C-alpha positions as CSV (number, residue, x, y, z in Angstrom):
1,M,26.5,51.7,-45.4
2,S,25.5,51.7,-41.9
3,S,22.8,50.0,-41.1
4,K,20.2,50.9,-38.8
5,N,19.1,54.3,-39.9
6,C,20.2,54.4,-43.6
7,G,16.6,55.6,-44.4
8,E,16.1,56.8,-47.9
9,S,19.8,56.4,-48.9
10,C,19.4,52.7,-48.9
11,E,18.9,51.3,-52.4
12,Q,15.7,49.3,-52.6
13,F,15.1,46.6,-55.1
14,K,13.1,43.3,-55.7
15,S,15.2,40.2,-55.1
16,K,14.8,36.8,-56.7
17,I,15.9,35.0,-53.6
18,G,13.3,32.9,-51.9
19,G,13.2,30.5,-49.1
20,Q,11.2,28.5,-46.6
21,A,11.1,27.6,-43.0
22,V,12.4,24.2,-42.0
23,I,12.7,22.4,-38.6
24,E,14.5,24.9,-36.3
25,G,15.9,26.8,-39.3
26,V,15.6,28.5,-42.7
27,M,16.5,27.4,-46.2
28,M,17.3,30.1,-48.8
29,R,17.5,29.6,-52.5
30,G,19.5,32.0,-54.6
31,I,20.5,32.3,-58.2
32,D,23.2,29.6,-58.4
33,R,23.2,28.1,-54.9
34,A,21.1,27.3,-51.9
35,A,21.8,27.2,-48.2
36,M,20.1,25.9,-45.0
37,A,20.9,27.2,-41.5
38,C,19.6,25.2,-38.6
39,R,19.8,25.8,-34.9
40,L,21.2,22.5,-33.4
41,P,20.1,21.2,-29.9
42,D,23.4,22.5,-28.5
43,G,22.6,26.0,-29.6
44,E,25.1,26.2,-32.6
45,I,24.0,27.1,-36.1
46,D,24.7,24.3,-38.6
47,M,25.2,25.5,-42.2
48,E,24.7,23.5,-45.4
49,I,25.5,25.2,-48.8
50,W,25.0,23.5,-52.2
51,P,25.0,24.5,-55.8
52,I,21.8,24.7,-57.7
53,K,21.8,22.4,-60.7
54,G,21.9,24.5,-63.9
55,G,22.1,27.7,-61.9
56,K,20.9,30.6,-64.1
57,N,20.8,28.2,-67.1
58,V,17.5,26.6,-66.3
59,P,15.8,24.4,-68.9
60,W,13.6,26.1,-71.5
61,Y,10.4,24.7,-70.0
62,R,11.1,26.5,-66.7
63,K,11.2,29.8,-68.6
64,I,7.9,29.8,-70.6
65,P,5.2,31.8,-68.9
66,F,2.2,29.7,-67.7
67,V,4.3,26.6,-68.1
68,R,7.2,27.3,-65.8
69,G,5.0,27.6,-62.8
70,V,4.2,23.9,-62.6
71,F,7.8,22.8,-63.0
72,N,9.2,25.4,-60.7
73,F,6.6,24.5,-58.1
74,I,7.5,20.8,-58.3
75,V,11.2,21.6,-58.0
76,S,10.6,23.8,-55.0
77,M,8.4,21.2,-53.3
78,I,11.0,18.4,-53.8
79,D,13.9,20.6,-52.6
80,G,11.8,21.9,-49.7
81,Y,10.8,18.5,-48.5
82,K,14.3,17.3,-48.7
83,C,15.4,20.2,-46.5
84,I,12.7,19.6,-44.0
85,S,13.7,16.0,-43.7
86,R,17.3,16.9,-43.4
87,S,16.6,19.6,-40.8
88,A,14.6,17.1,-38.7
89,E,17.5,14.7,-38.7
90,K,19.7,17.4,-37.2
91,Q,17.4,17.6,-34.2
92,I,18.0,14.0,-33.3
93,I,20.4,13.7,-30.3
94,D,22.5,10.5,-30.4
95,D,22.5,9.0,-26.9
96,D,24.5,5.8,-26.8
97,D,23.4,5.3,-23.1
98,E,19.7,5.3,-24.0
99,E,18.4,1.7,-24.3
100,L,16.4,1.0,-27.5
101,T,13.1,-0.9,-27.4
102,R,12.8,-4.2,-29.2
103,F,10.9,-2.6,-32.0
104,E,13.5,0.2,-32.4
105,K,16.3,-2.4,-32.4
106,W,14.5,-4.3,-35.1
107,L,14.1,-1.2,-37.3
108,D,17.7,-0.3,-36.8
109,E,18.9,-3.7,-37.8
110,K,16.6,-4.0,-40.8
111,L,16.7,-0.5,-42.2
112,G,19.6,1.4,-40.6
113,D,20.1,4.8,-42.3
114,K,17.2,4.1,-44.7
115,I,14.6,4.7,-42.0
116,M,14.4,8.5,-42.6
117,P,13.9,8.3,-46.4
118,I,11.2,5.6,-45.8
119,I,9.4,7.7,-43.2
120,S,9.6,10.7,-45.6
121,G,8.2,8.7,-48.4
122,I,5.3,7.6,-46.3
123,S,4.7,11.1,-45.1
124,I,4.5,12.4,-48.8
125,V,1.9,9.7,-49.7
126,I,-0.2,10.5,-46.6
127,G,0.1,14.3,-47.3
128,V,-1.0,14.0,-51.0
129,A,-3.9,11.7,-50.0
130,L,-5.0,14.1,-47.3
131,A,-4.8,17.0,-49.7
132,V,-6.9,15.2,-52.3
133,V,-9.6,14.3,-49.8
134,L,-9.7,17.7,-48.1
135,F,-9.4,20.0,-51.1
136,M,-11.1,18.0,-53.8
137,M,-13.4,15.3,-52.5
138,V,-14.9,17.0,-49.4
139,P,-15.9,20.3,-51.1
140,S,-17.5,18.3,-54.0
141,W,-19.4,16.1,-51.6
142,I,-20.7,19.1,-49.6
143,S,-21.7,21.1,-52.7
144,K,-23.4,18.0,-54.0
145,G,-25.3,17.7,-50.8
146,I,-26.3,21.3,-50.8
147,N,-27.5,21.0,-54.4
148,Y,-29.7,18.0,-53.4
149,F,-31.7,20.3,-51.1
150,I,-31.3,23.6,-52.9
151,P,-30.8,23.3,-56.7
152,L,-27.8,25.4,-57.8
153,N,-26.4,26.3,-61.2
154,G,-22.8,25.4,-62.1
155,F,-21.4,28.8,-61.2
156,A,-22.9,28.8,-57.8
157,R,-21.7,25.2,-57.1
158,N,-18.2,26.2,-58.2
159,V,-18.2,29.2,-55.9
160,I,-19.4,27.1,-53.0
161,E,-16.6,24.6,-53.7
162,G,-14.0,27.3,-54.0
163,L,-15.1,29.0,-50.7
164,L,-15.1,25.6,-49.0
165,K,-11.5,24.9,-50.1
166,I,-10.4,28.3,-48.9
167,A,-12.2,27.8,-45.6
168,I,-10.6,24.4,-45.1
169,F,-7.1,25.8,-45.9
170,I,-7.5,28.7,-43.5
171,G,-9.0,26.4,-40.8
172,Y,-6.2,23.8,-41.2
173,T,-3.4,26.4,-41.0
174,A,-5.1,28.0,-37.9
175,L,-5.3,24.6,-36.2
176,T,-1.7,23.7,-36.9
177,A,-0.6,27.1,-35.5
178,L,-1.9,25.9,-32.1
179,M,0.8,23.2,-32.1
180,K,4.0,24.4,-30.3
181,D,6.4,22.9,-32.9
182,I,4.4,24.2,-35.9
183,R,4.1,27.6,-34.3
184,R,7.9,27.7,-33.9
185,T,8.2,26.8,-37.6
186,Y,5.9,29.7,-38.4
187,E,8.3,32.0,-36.4
188,Y,11.1,30.8,-38.7
189,H,8.8,31.6,-41.6
190,G,8.5,35.1,-40.3
191,A,12.2,35.4,-39.9
192,E,12.7,34.3,-43.5
193,H,10.3,37.0,-44.8
194,K,11.7,39.8,-42.6
195,T,15.3,39.0,-43.6
196,I,14.5,39.0,-47.3
197,T,12.6,42.3,-46.9
198,C,15.6,43.8,-45.0
199,Y,17.9,42.7,-47.8
200,E,15.6,44.1,-50.5
201,H,15.7,47.5,-48.6
202,G,19.4,47.5,-49.0
203,E,20.1,47.5,-45.3
204,E,22.9,45.6,-43.5
205,L,21.7,42.2,-42.4
206,T,21.7,42.5,-38.6
207,V,19.2,41.2,-36.1
208,E,18.2,44.7,-35.1
209,N,17.6,45.8,-38.8
210,V,15.7,42.6,-39.6
211,K,13.4,42.9,-36.6
212,K,11.9,46.3,-37.8
213,H,10.6,44.9,-41.1
214,S,7.3,43.2,-41.9
215,R,6.9,39.5,-41.6
216,F,4.5,39.5,-44.6
217,H,5.9,39.2,-48.1
218,P,4.0,39.0,-51.5
219,R,6.2,36.2,-52.8
220,C,5.1,33.5,-50.4
221,G,3.9,30.0,-50.8
222,T,0.8,30.9,-48.6
223,S,-0.2,33.5,-51.2
224,F,0.4,31.1,-54.0
225,I,-1.8,28.4,-52.5
226,F,-4.6,31.0,-51.9
227,L,-4.4,32.1,-55.6
228,V,-4.6,28.5,-56.8
229,L,-7.7,27.9,-54.7
230,F,-9.3,31.2,-55.8
231,I,-8.5,30.8,-59.5
232,S,-9.8,27.3,-59.6
233,I,-13.3,28.7,-59.1
234,F,-13.2,30.5,-62.4
235,V,-11.3,27.9,-64.4
236,N,-13.6,25.1,-63.3
237,T,-16.6,27.3,-64.2
238,V,-15.3,28.2,-67.7
239,L,-14.3,24.6,-68.5
240,H,-17.7,23.2,-67.3
241,L,-16.2,20.3,-65.3
242,P,-18.7,17.5,-65.0
243,W,-20.9,17.1,-61.8
244,S,-22.1,13.5,-62.6
245,S,-19.5,11.8,-60.3
246,V,-17.3,13.1,-57.5
247,F,-14.5,10.8,-58.6
248,I,-14.7,11.9,-62.3
249,R,-14.8,15.5,-61.2
250,M,-11.8,15.0,-59.0
251,L,-9.8,13.5,-62.0
252,C,-10.8,16.5,-64.1
253,K,-9.7,18.9,-61.4
254,I,-6.3,17.2,-61.3
255,A,-6.0,17.5,-65.1
256,V,-6.6,21.2,-65.1
257,L,-4.5,21.9,-62.0
258,P,-1.3,22.6,-64.0
259,L,-3.2,25.4,-65.9
260,I,-4.4,26.9,-62.6
261,M,-0.9,26.7,-61.0
262,G,0.6,28.3,-64.1
263,I,-1.7,31.3,-63.8
264,A,-1.2,31.6,-60.0
265,Y,2.6,31.5,-60.5
266,E,2.6,34.4,-63.0
267,L,0.5,36.5,-60.6
268,I,2.9,35.8,-57.8
269,R,5.8,36.9,-60.0
270,L,4.0,40.1,-60.8
271,A,3.3,40.7,-57.1
272,G,7.0,40.1,-56.3
273,K,8.3,42.3,-59.1
274,Y,5.9,45.3,-59.0
275,D,4.2,47.4,-56.3
276,N,1.1,49.1,-57.6
277,A,-2.7,49.0,-57.0
278,V,-3.2,45.9,-59.0
279,T,-0.4,43.9,-57.4
280,R,-1.5,45.0,-53.9
281,I,-5.0,43.7,-54.6
282,I,-3.5,40.4,-55.8
283,S,-1.4,40.1,-52.7
284,A,-3.9,41.3,-50.1
285,P,-5.7,37.9,-49.4
286,G,-2.4,36.0,-49.2
287,L,-0.8,38.6,-46.9
288,A,-3.8,38.4,-44.6
289,I,-3.5,34.6,-44.4
290,Q,0.2,35.1,-43.6
291,R,-1.0,36.4,-40.2
292,I,-1.6,32.8,-39.5
293,T,1.4,31.1,-41.2
294,T,4.0,33.6,-39.9
295,R,4.8,34.7,-36.4
296,E,7.2,37.3,-35.0
297,P,10.6,35.6,-34.7
298,D,13.1,36.0,-31.9
299,G,16.8,37.0,-32.3
300,E,18.1,33.4,-32.6
301,E,15.6,32.6,-35.3
302,I,16.5,35.7,-37.2
303,E,20.2,34.8,-37.0
304,C,19.5,31.5,-38.8
305,A,17.7,33.4,-41.6
306,I,20.5,35.9,-41.9
307,A,23.1,33.1,-42.1
308,A,21.2,31.3,-44.8
309,L,20.5,34.4,-46.9
310,K,24.1,35.7,-46.7
311,A,25.3,32.4,-48.1
312,V,23.3,32.7,-51.3
313,I,23.7,36.4,-52.2
314,P,25.4,36.4,-55.6
315,E,28.7,38.3,-56.1
316,N,27.0,40.3,-58.9
317,K,23.9,41.7,-57.3
318,E,22.5,42.6,-60.8
319,D,21.9,38.9,-61.3
320,D,19.5,39.0,-58.4
321,R,17.2,41.8,-59.7
322,W,13.9,41.2,-61.3
């Protein structure tokens, strides 16, 4: 089928393939294998393809509704972080003529190839600590301060906390978008979405075809994070989490987080599988935030997304349908 103007003759469907932007590239995860395509400093596209452990035969706990969300999210986070670390390594140019500083020589002698995993581990710890402070402790402190001057009931305080979390999330992503390297990653994020949408429309995967599609997609991590923050308002209210101590409340929030993530995951699956008034309402806020976390990609960025996606399309496309 030609590609450009296939129009209504193209078969449209909902794909299970997902992905994420990495450093100068895109990772795509299919049914039984995953692939990462990165643009190297010399302009070439580097491809890595690997089988997904278990393939279609995932463990039972990753199939149960409201339970699978937590485990699938953890697997995605681990795989995604590994890909980001690996893609960052590919951007390092070995220059034997460049003289190392004394500190760099010491690190190379003591750690050698272990340096990147150590840096990645430190980054994870810092990232988790920052998330706990920004999205759990800071909103609790602010709502507690407001309650000191203006007495609020539990529901009002939960709403204030939830709105503060959403505001912090949007503000954080907007600030990171001002950084040149992060903005470029957001362009690859847009390329990932546009390429998957082109594939779901049954069109040939060419740069020209991909460019005409939307960079917004309902099955996106941005939408998932928003849903987690939004749902937490109602779950925390229903469960009457204690207000006596910010620390105790934080521990309670962590304890109920799997439940919240499970609900958000099921809503994202619905939004990815169906297109109706309800799913459009569910998707609307996340799609709006994607105006920040995605940018229009150029042709070279789209080429990486196409290469990664083509590598994971299953031989039997029926396996890739919701």
